[in-house]
C-alpha positions, 0 to 999 in steps of 0.5 A: 713965544707965549705960554698958551701957545706952547701949551697948546701946541701938541693939542689935537681934537676929534670930533664925531657925528655920534647921532648921524645927522652929518653922516648917512653913516658912524664917523668910526666906520672912517678911522677902522677903515682908514685901519684896515679892519673888521668894521663888525669886530669892532662894534662886537667889541664896543658891545662888550664894552657895554655889557661887560665892562658898564660902559655906555655906547658913546664911552665904549667905542671911544674906550675901543678906540684908543686900545687899538691906539695903545695896542698897536703904534700904527693907529695912533694920529699923526696930521701927517697919516690923517685922511679925509673923509671923501 
């Protein structure tokens, strides 16, 4: 196996439609609904990142998603459990 193949073997990318050009709603909704979490609470946490921790909105919601994943292993992304939006 080539070195690059070994390095790239466990890499995962997440792609978001940041400005709602491809979808009528924010892409985070799919993840939050998939997790069964309250979307309003999610956005409140994102707002706190912006207003209290000096994040811009994009980095704020990415940080909140990472915190959800860090706090609950059932939210960890796995190709075996991934979903596709309809």
